[in-house]
C-alpha positions in Angstrom: -7.9 -24.6 -8.4 -8.3 -22.9 -5.3 -7.6 -18.7 -5.8 -6.4 -16.8 -2.8 -6.2 -12.7 -3.5 -3.8 -10.8 -1.9 -4.6 -7.2 -3.2 -7.9 -5.6 -3.0 -9.3 -2.8 -0.7 -10.9 -1.7 2.0 -12.7 1.7 2.6 -14.3 0.8 6.0 -17.9 0.1 6.8 -17.0 2.7 9.8 -16.1 5.4 7.9 -19.6 4.7 5.7 -21.6 4.4 8.7 -20.4 8.3 10.0 -20.3 9.8 6.6 -23.7 8.7 5.9 -25.3 10.2 9.1 -23.5 13.6 8.0 -20.8 13.5 10.8 -16.8 13.6 10.1 -15.0 10.5 9.8 -11.8 12.2 11.3 -11.9 14.9 9.2 -13.5 13.5 5.9 -17.1 13.9 5.0 -19.6 12.8 2.2 -19.8 15.2 -1.1 -22.7 15.0 -3.8 -21.1 14.4 -7.1 -20.7 12.6 -10.4 -21.6 9.3 -9.6 -21.3 8.5 -6.2 -20.3 11.5 -4.8 -16.6 11.7 -3.1 -15.3 11.4 0.0 -13.6 14.5 1.8 -11.2 15.9 3.9 -6.9 16.1 5.2 -6.5 17.8 2.3 -7.6 14.7 -0.3 -11.0 14.4 -2.5 -11.7 10.8 -3.0 -13.9 9.4 -5.7 -16.0 6.6 -4.6 -15.3 5.4 -8.4 -17.0 2.2 -7.8 -20.4 1.3 -6.0 -18.0 -1.8 -4.2 -15.9 0.5 -2.4 -19.6 0.6 -0.2 -20.2 -3.3 0.2 -20.4 -4.8 3.7 -18.7 -8.1 4.1 -21.4 -9.9 3.3 -21.7 -8.3 -0.1 -17.7 -8.7 -0.4 -18.4 -12.7 -0.7 -21.1 -12.7 -2.7 -18.6 -10.7 -5.2 -16.4 -12.9 -4.3 -18.5 -15.7 -5.5 -19.5 -14.6 -8.6 -15.7 -14.1 -9.7 -14.6 -17.2 -8.0 -12.2 -15.9 -5.5 -12.1 -18.0 -2.2 -9.6 -15.9 0.1 -9.7 -12.1 -0.2 -6.2 -10.5 1.6 -8.0 -6.9 2.4 -6.2 -3.7 3.2 -6.9 0.2 3.2 -7.6 2.0 -0.2 -4.6 3.6 -0.4 -6.2 7.2 -0.9 -6.6 6.7 3.1 -3.7 6.4 4.1 -3.1 8.7 7.2 0.3 9.4 7.4 0.0 14.0 7.1 -2.6 13.7 9.5 -1.9 14.8 13.4 -0.5 11.7 15.1 -3.4 11.4 17.8 -6.0 10.9 14.7 -3.8 8.9 12.2 -2.9 6.4 15.9 -7.1 6.1 16.4 -8.3 5.7 12.8 -5.5 3.2 12.7 -6.6 1.3 15.4 -10.2 1.4 14.1 -9.7 0.3 10.5 -7.3 -2.8 11.8 -10.1 -3.9 14.1 -12.9 -3.5 11.6 -10.5 -6.1 9.6 -10.0 -8.1 11.8 -13.7 -8.6 12.8 -14.2 -9.5 9.1 -11.4 -11.8 9.4 -12.3 -13.4 12.4 -16.2 -13.4 11.9 -15.3 -15.0 8.1 -12.2 -16.8 9.0 -12.1 -18.7 5.7 -13.3 -15.8 2.9 -11.0 -13.1 4.8 -7.2 -12.1 5.7 -5.6 -8.7 6.4 -3.3 -6.3 6.5 -2.9 -3.8 8.7 -2.3 0.2 8.3 -0.3 2.5 10.0 0.5 5.9 11.7 4.1 5.8 9.7 4.6 9.4 10.7 5.5 8.5 13.7 7.4 4.9 13.2 7.4 4.3 17.4 3.5 4.4 17.5 3.7 2.2 14.2 5.8 -0.8 15.7 3.3 -0.4 18.6 0.1 -0.8 16.5 2.2 -3.5 14.3 2.5 -5.2 17.0 -0.8 -5.4 18.1 -2.4 -6.3 15.0 -0.3 -9.3 14.1 -0.3 -10.5 17.5 -3.2 -9.5 19.1 -5.7 -8.9 16.6 -4.1 -11.6 14.2 -3.7 -9.5 11.1 -0.6 -10.7 8.7 1.0 -7.8 8.1 0.6 -4.4 6.8 -0.1 -2.4 3.5 2.6 0.4 3.3 2.4 3.5 0.5 5.7 3.4 -1.3 6.9 6.8 0.4 5.9 8.3 3.9 5.2 12.5 3.3 8.1 12.7 0.8 10.4 10.4 3.0 11.7 7.1 0.7 12.6 3.4 3.1 15.6 3.9 3.2 15.8 7.1 5.5 17.4 5.0 8.9 14.2 5.9 11.3 12.5 3.4 9.4 14.6 0.7 9.8 13.5 -0.3 13.4 10.2 -0.9 11.9 11.0 -3.3 9.0 13.5 -5.1 11.7 10.0 -5.4 13.7 8.4 -6.8 10.9 10.7 -9.4 10.0 11.2 -10.7 13.3 7.6 -10.7 14.0 7.4 -12.7 10.7 4.9 -9.6 9.3 4.3 -9.9 5.3 4.6 -5.9 4.1 2.4 -4.9 0.9 3.8 -2.4 -0.4 1.1 -0.2 -2.7 1.4 3.4 -4.5 -1.2 6.0 -3.9 -2.8 6.5 -7.8 -2.4 10.4 -8.3 -0.3 11.0 -5.8 3.5 11.5 -4.9 4.0 9.7 -8.2 7.4 10.7 -10.4 5.4 10.8 -13.3 3.3 13.7 -12.6 6.4 16.1 -12.5 6.1 15.4 -15.8 3.2 15.1 -17.4 -0.7 14.7 -16.7 -1.7 13.4 -20.3 -3.3 10.1 -21.6 -4.0 9.2 -18.2 0.2 8.3 -17.7 0.3 8.9 -14.0 -1.7 5.3 -13.6 -0.3 3.0 -16.9 3.4 3.9 -16.5 3.7 6.0 -13.3 2.1 3.3 -11.3 4.5 1.1 -12.0 7.2 3.4 -12.0 6.9 3.6 -8.3 6.6 0.1 -8.2 10.3 0.0 -9.9 12.1 2.7 -7.6 10.5 0.7 -4.4 12.1 -2.3 -5.4 15.3 -0.5 -6.4 15.1 1.8 -2.7 14.8 -1.8 -0.7 17.6 -3.2 -1.9 20.2 -0.3 -3.1 19.1 1.0 0.8 20.3 -2.0 2.5 17.1 -2.9 3.7 16.8 -6.1 2.3 20.5 -6.9 3.5 20.4 -6.2 6.7 16.6 -7.7 7.5 17.3 -11.2 5.7 14.1 -12.7 6.7 12.1 -9.5 6.0 8.7 -10.6 3.9 7.8 -8.5 0.8 4.9 -8.5 -1.9 5.5 -5.7 -4.3 1.9 -4.8 -6.0 1.9 -5.0 -10.2 4.1 -7.2 -10.8 6.8 -4.7 -9.3 6.6 -2.7 -12.3 9.7 -3.2 -14.7 12.0 -3.9 -11.8 12.9 -7.4 -12.9 13.0 -6.2 -16.8 16.1 -3.7 -15.2 18.1 -5.9 -12.9 20.7 -6.1 -15.3 21.3 -2.6 -15.4 21.0 -2.3 -11.7 23.3 -4.9 -11.1 26.0 -3.2 -13.9 24.9 0.0 -11.9 26.7 -1.9 -9.3 29.5 -3.1 -10.6 30.5 0.1 -12.2 29.2 3.3 -9.6 30.8 3.1 -6.3 27.3 4.9 -4.6 26.0 1.7 -5.6 27.8 0.3 -3.1 27.5 1.6 -0.7 24.6 -0.6 1.3 24.7 -3.6 0.0 27.9 -5.9 -0.7 26.2 -7.9 -3.5 24.7 -7.6 -7.2 20.9 -5.4 -6.5 19.8 -9.5 -8.4 21.2 -11.5 -5.7 18.4 -10.4 -3.6 15.4 -10.8 -5.9 14.8 -13.8 -4.0 14.1 -12.0 -1.0 11.2 -10.5 -2.8 7.5 -11.5 -3.6 5.2 -10.1 -6.6 1.4 -9.9 -7.1 0.7 -10.6 -11.1 -1.2 -7.7 -11.7 1.1 -7.3 -15.5 -1.8 -7.3 -17.7 -0.9 -9.4 -20.1 0.8 -13.1 -20.7 3.6 -12.0 -22.1 5.1 -10.0 -19.1 3.8 -12.7 -16.2 5.7 -15.0 -17.7 8.7 -12.9 -18.0 8.4 -12.2 -14.7 8.3 -15.7 -13.8 11.0 -16.5 -15.7 12.7 -14.0 -13.7 12.0 -14.4 -10.0 10.6 -18.1 -10.4 6.3 -19.1 -9.9 7.5 -19.3 -6.0 7.2 -15.6 -5.7 4.6 -14.8 -7.6 0.6 -14.3 -6.6 -2.3 -13.7 -7.4 -3.2 -9.5 -6.6 -6.3 -8.5 -8.7 -6.7 -4.8 -7.2 -10.1 -5.4 -6.4 -12.6 -3.7 -7.4 -11.0 -1.2 -9.0 -9.7 -3.7 -12.1 -11.7 -5.5 -14.4 -11.2 -9.4 -15.6 -12.7 -11.4 -17.9 -13.6 -13.8 -16.6 -12.1 -13.2 -13.3 -7.9 -13.3 -11.7 -8.5 -16.8 -10.9 -10.4 -17.4 -14.4 -7.9 -15.4 -16.3 -4.5 -16.8 -15.0 -6.0 -20.6 -15.3 -6.5 -19.4 -18.8 -2.6 -18.4 -19.6 -1.4 -21.3 -21.7 2.2 -21.1 -21.3 1.9 -22.1 -17.3 2.1 -25.1 -16.2 -0.2 -26.2 -14.0 2.4 -26.4 -10.9 3.1 -22.8 -12.0 -0.4 -22.0 -11.9 -1.0 -23.9 -8.8 1.7 -21.5 -6.8 0.4 -18.2 -7.7 -3.0 -18.9 -7.2 -2.6 -20.2 -3.5 0.0 -22.7 -2.6 2.5 -19.4 -2.2 -0.1 -17.2 -0.1 -1.2 -20.7 1.4 2.1 -20.9 3.2 3.5 -17.4 3.6 0.4 -16.7 5.6 -0.9 -20.0 7.0 -4.2 -20.1 5.5 
């Protein structure tokens, strides 16, 4: 069975070549520390917690062959999102990274596809770069954080970007930054809850924002994938529908109950349990679920595709849709 993975991260070779030479890469430097050290600058200190973050495309392919992944859809490691940078460097960095990802897909077209990163502090510049990335470079869309410098996606300033993405047929993949802007961190930093609970909570808030904010109403053909199975958003859809019925503020932007918009969203399968994945499939259909491994951060036994194929509660047809058919259709690969 073919395996296409929509959720794979990249720290670009243009970064490593620069910092390994002792120079700044847009204000970021390599720092010694535990293990492989850190890349630090622009208010961030990014721990290099896997040697795979330094892999060349050829090394990635070797690893993909070892785990049985046929195609990776590559997007930037989220702590490198440049939304808080100065506008000029953010635009140029986005171009450099998008050029590199497009180069990977051009050199290895059967193994890589790609998503752009954008300078989202400037909507006009982001629309321009998304158009270049999709129409000139051949990338399939873009990866977005759950917020942009504290602003949620239902702010009116972002609607032209969604309209542009819809018109281009660009796929938008939403993924939160671990340890950044997480609601859970306002309560506690104990027990690793910022990752185990905080990240899927952000996924859920994102789903609710796209629906209640009217983005999916205004952009009915927008193509969106939400990481980590959308968190517990689908589990909570009944409660969101109830809120729409009884609270006038929940109906400001949408004429239909939230669950009516579920068919416009897709989710990766990173739920970490068969029971949770089965619930997700029952809620949205296997047509709306895809492989997303969070490469290279999540350990899989034996592999993302191998885990999927081992599940006894899924039919062969469901497995094929999730494993490759849905993304083949969405991305044309």
